[in-house]
TORMI-991002 format. One record per residue (C-alpha): residue number from 1; residue in three letters; x, y, z. Coordinates in nm, 2 decimals. Example, Ala and Ser with C-alpha at 12.3 -4.5 7.8 and 13.67 -1.06 7.14 Angstrom:
BEGIN
ATOM   i  aa      u      v      w
ATOM   1 ALA   1.23  -0.45   0.78
ATOM   2 SER   1.37  -0.11   0.71
This chain:
BEGIN
ATOM   i  aa      u      v      w
ATOM   1 UNK   1.85  -1.76   3.97
ATOM   2 UNK   1.79  -1.40   3.86
ATOM   3 UNK   1.56  -1.29   3.58
ATOM   4 UNK   1.71  -1.18   3.25
ATOM   5 UNK   1.76  -0.81   3.22
ATOM   6 UNK   1.47  -0.64   3.05
ATOM   7 UNK   1.54  -0.52   2.70
ATOM   8 UNK   1.45  -0.15   2.66
ATOM   9 UNK   1.21  -0.07   2.38
ATOM  10 UNK   1.35   0.14   2.10
ATOM  11 UNK   1.32   0.51   2.16
ATOM  12 UNK   1.30   0.79   1.90
ATOM  13 UNK   1.46   1.11   2.03
ATOM  14 UNK   1.19   1.35   1.91
ATOM  15 UNK   1.40   1.65   2.01
ATOM  16 UNK   1.65   1.56   1.73
ATOM  17 UNK   1.40   1.48   1.45
ATOM  18 UNK   1.39   1.76   1.20
ATOM  19 UNK   1.21   1.56   0.94
ATOM  20 UNK   1.04   1.22   0.93
ATOM  21 UNK   0.91   1.02   0.63
ATOM  22 UNK   0.64   0.77   0.69
ATOM  23 UNK   0.54   0.49   0.47
ATOM  24 UNK   0.17   0.52   0.48
ATOM  25 UNK   0.03   0.17   0.40
ATOM  26 UNK   0.06  -0.04   0.72
ATOM  27 UNK   0.24   0.23   0.92
ATOM  28 UNK   0.00   0.53   0.92
ATOM  29 UNK  -0.31   0.39   0.74
ATOM  30 UNK  -0.45   0.04   0.77
ATOM  31 UNK  -0.52  -0.03   0.41
ATOM  32 UNK  -0.36  -0.38   0.38
ATOM  33 UNK  -0.69  -0.55   0.46
ATOM  34 UNK  -0.87  -0.35   0.20
ATOM  35 UNK  -0.60  -0.41  -0.07
ATOM  36 UNK  -0.59  -0.78   0.01
ATOM  37 UNK  -0.97  -0.82   0.00
ATOM  38 UNK  -0.98  -0.64  -0.34
ATOM  39 UNK  -0.71  -0.86  -0.48
ATOM  40 UNK  -0.88  -1.17  -0.35
ATOM  41 UNK  -1.21  -1.07  -0.52
ATOM  42 UNK  -1.04  -1.00  -0.85
ATOM  43 UNK  -0.80  -1.29  -0.86
ATOM  44 UNK  -1.05  -1.55  -0.74
ATOM  45 UNK  -1.28  -1.45  -1.03
ATOM  46 UNK  -0.99  -1.46  -1.28
ATOM  47 UNK  -0.84  -1.78  -1.14
ATOM  48 UNK  -1.16  -1.98  -1.15
ATOM  49 UNK  -1.09  -2.29  -1.36
ATOM  50 UNK  -0.72  -2.18  -1.41
ATOM  51 UNK  -0.56  -2.23  -1.07
ATOM  52 UNK  -0.62  -2.25  -0.70
ATOM  53 UNK  -0.79  -1.96  -0.53
ATOM  54 UNK  -0.59  -1.65  -0.41
ATOM  55 UNK  -0.45  -1.69  -0.06
ATOM  56 UNK  -0.43  -1.36   0.13
ATOM  57 UNK  -0.16  -1.47   0.37
ATOM  58 UNK   0.07  -1.62   0.11
ATOM  59 UNK  -0.01  -1.46  -0.22
ATOM  60 UNK  -0.08  -1.10  -0.11
ATOM  61 UNK   0.23  -1.07   0.12
ATOM  62 UNK   0.47  -1.24  -0.11
ATOM  63 UNK   0.37  -1.10  -0.45
ATOM  64 UNK   0.16  -0.78  -0.41
ATOM  65 UNK   0.21  -0.60  -0.08
ATOM  66 UNK   0.40  -0.28  -0.14
ATOM  67 UNK   0.45  -0.32  -0.51
ATOM  68 UNK   0.31  -0.11  -0.78
ATOM  69 UNK  -0.01  -0.27  -0.90
ATOM  70 UNK   0.10  -0.39  -1.24
ATOM  71 UNK   0.43  -0.53  -1.11
ATOM  72 UNK   0.24  -0.71  -0.84
ATOM  73 UNK   0.00  -0.87  -1.10
ATOM  74 UNK   0.29  -0.98  -1.32
ATOM  75 UNK   0.48  -1.13  -1.02
ATOM  76 UNK   0.17  -1.31  -0.88
ATOM  77 UNK   0.07  -1.45  -1.22
ATOM  78 UNK   0.43  -1.56  -1.29
ATOM  79 UNK   0.43  -1.75  -0.96
ATOM  80 UNK   0.12  -1.93  -1.08
ATOM  81 UNK   0.28  -2.00  -1.43
ATOM  82 UNK   0.03  -1.77  -1.60
ATOM  83 UNK   0.12  -1.52  -1.86
ATOM  84 UNK  -0.12  -1.25  -1.98
ATOM  85 UNK  -0.09  -0.98  -2.24
ATOM  86 UNK  -0.01  -0.64  -2.10
ATOM  87 UNK  -0.32  -0.47  -2.25
ATOM  88 UNK  -0.35  -0.09  -2.21
ATOM  89 UNK  -0.49   0.15  -1.95
ATOM  90 UNK  -0.80   0.16  -2.17
ATOM  91 UNK  -0.89  -0.21  -2.11
ATOM  92 UNK  -1.22  -0.29  -1.96
ATOM  93 UNK  -1.18  -0.36  -1.58
ATOM  94 UNK  -1.15  -0.74  -1.54
ATOM  95 UNK  -1.03  -0.80  -1.90
ATOM  96 UNK  -0.78  -1.09  -1.91
ATOM  97 UNK  -0.49  -0.86  -1.94
ATOM  98 UNK  -0.24  -0.72  -1.68
ATOM  99 UNK  -0.41  -0.38  -1.71
ATOM 100 UNK  -0.76  -0.52  -1.70
ATOM 101 UNK  -0.69  -0.70  -1.37
ATOM 102 UNK  -0.53  -0.39  -1.23
ATOM 103 UNK  -0.82  -0.18  -1.32
ATOM 104 UNK  -1.07  -0.43  -1.17
ATOM 105 UNK  -0.87  -0.43  -0.84
ATOM 106 UNK  -0.85  -0.05  -0.85
ATOM 107 UNK  -1.22  -0.02  -0.89
ATOM 108 UNK  -1.30  -0.27  -0.62
ATOM 109 UNK  -1.05  -0.11  -0.37
ATOM 110 UNK  -1.17   0.25  -0.43
ATOM 111 UNK  -1.53   0.14  -0.39
ATOM 112 UNK  -1.43   0.01  -0.05
ATOM 113 UNK  -1.25   0.33   0.04
ATOM 114 UNK  -1.56   0.54  -0.07
ATOM 115 UNK  -1.79   0.32   0.13
ATOM 116 UNK  -1.59   0.25   0.45
ATOM 117 UNK  -1.31   0.52   0.45
ATOM 118 UNK  -0.96   0.44   0.56
ATOM 119 UNK  -0.86   0.38   0.92
ATOM 120 UNK  -0.55   0.54   1.07
ATOM 121 UNK  -0.34   0.38   1.34
ATOM 122 UNK  -0.39   0.59   1.66
ATOM 123 UNK  -0.03   0.56   1.77
ATOM 124 UNK   0.10   0.69   1.44
ATOM 125 UNK  -0.15   0.98   1.45
ATOM 126 UNK  -0.03   1.06   1.80
ATOM 127 UNK   0.33   1.05   1.68
ATOM 128 UNK   0.26   1.28   1.39
ATOM 129 UNK   0.08   1.53   1.61
ATOM 130 UNK   0.38   1.53   1.85
ATOM 131 UNK   0.63   1.57   1.57
ATOM 132 UNK   0.43   1.86   1.42
ATOM 133 UNK   0.41   2.02   1.77
ATOM 134 UNK   0.78   2.00   1.79
ATOM 135 UNK   0.83   2.16   1.45
ATOM 136 UNK   0.94   1.86   1.26
ATOM 137 UNK   0.86   1.83   0.89
ATOM 138 UNK   0.67   1.52   0.78
ATOM 139 UNK   0.62   1.33   0.46
ATOM 140 UNK   0.39   1.05   0.36
ATOM 141 UNK   0.52   0.80   0.11
ATOM 142 UNK   0.31   0.53  -0.06
ATOM 143 UNK   0.35   0.29  -0.36
ATOM 144 UNK  -0.02   0.33  -0.42
ATOM 145 UNK  -0.13   0.54  -0.71
ATOM 146 UNK  -0.40   0.67  -0.48
ATOM 147 UNK  -0.18   0.75  -0.18
ATOM 148 UNK  -0.30   1.11  -0.16
ATOM 149 UNK  -0.66   1.00  -0.17
ATOM 150 UNK  -0.60   0.75   0.10
ATOM 151 UNK  -0.43   1.00   0.33
ATOM 152 UNK  -0.72   1.24   0.27
ATOM 153 UNK  -0.98   0.96   0.33
ATOM 154 UNK  -0.81   0.89   0.67
ATOM 155 UNK  -0.83   1.27   0.75
ATOM 156 UNK  -0.45   1.31   0.78
ATOM 157 UNK  -0.35   1.55   0.50
ATOM 158 UNK  -0.30   1.83   0.74
ATOM 159 UNK  -0.03   1.63   0.92
ATOM 160 UNK   0.21   1.60   0.62
ATOM 161 UNK   0.42   1.87   0.45
ATOM 162 UNK   0.47   1.64   0.15
ATOM 163 UNK   0.29   1.34   0.01
ATOM 164 UNK   0.46   1.12  -0.25
ATOM 165 UNK   0.26   0.84  -0.40
ATOM 166 UNK   0.28   0.59  -0.69
ATOM 167 UNK   0.16   0.85  -0.94
ATOM 168 UNK   0.46   1.06  -0.85
ATOM 169 UNK   0.69   0.76  -0.88
ATOM 170 UNK   0.55   0.68  -1.22
ATOM 171 UNK   0.58   1.04  -1.34
ATOM 172 UNK   0.95   1.04  -1.22
ATOM 173 UNK   1.02   0.70  -1.37
ATOM 174 UNK   1.11   0.56  -1.03
ATOM 175 UNK   1.11   0.18  -0.99
ATOM 176 UNK   0.86   0.03  -0.74
ATOM 177 UNK   0.92  -0.16  -0.42
ATOM 178 UNK   1.12  -0.36  -0.33
ATOM 179 UNK   1.37  -0.14  -0.52
ATOM 180 UNK   1.53   0.10  -0.27
ATOM 181 UNK   1.49   0.40  -0.50
């Protein structure tokens, strides 16, 4: 009996790539662990006495990963049957409002970035260098309001012609993920 034919790995023809857009979180930068840890810290504090603790595998991936912060909070809380007032961007971080929780998560995550930096995936960095060497234009796209800061913290700004992040999406009125816009 012969072995099944090997399936060839997908190949990108770099000679034909004139421009490539990269989603940064999880593709170029390894920020998921930091985001998930920050959400766990904030939600576990908030949920104490209200609901079961935040589960990184279930809750983060299902309700928060890739979504704009406030949308993710609303989605997660709705899944737990919890409704909070929206509040305002002037709320105290950690206040029992959508904005308050978002501000607490933001503060926690950015403290992690400042202390530990942001890791980049070596294979993605190698691909970016090769694309640039071949003259391709590159873009970084992130749902994060701090996408530019994260790309800078990873030391990758010089590898992108354009960086679009959640602040740009908000300014342009674009919906967040999972909306295809």
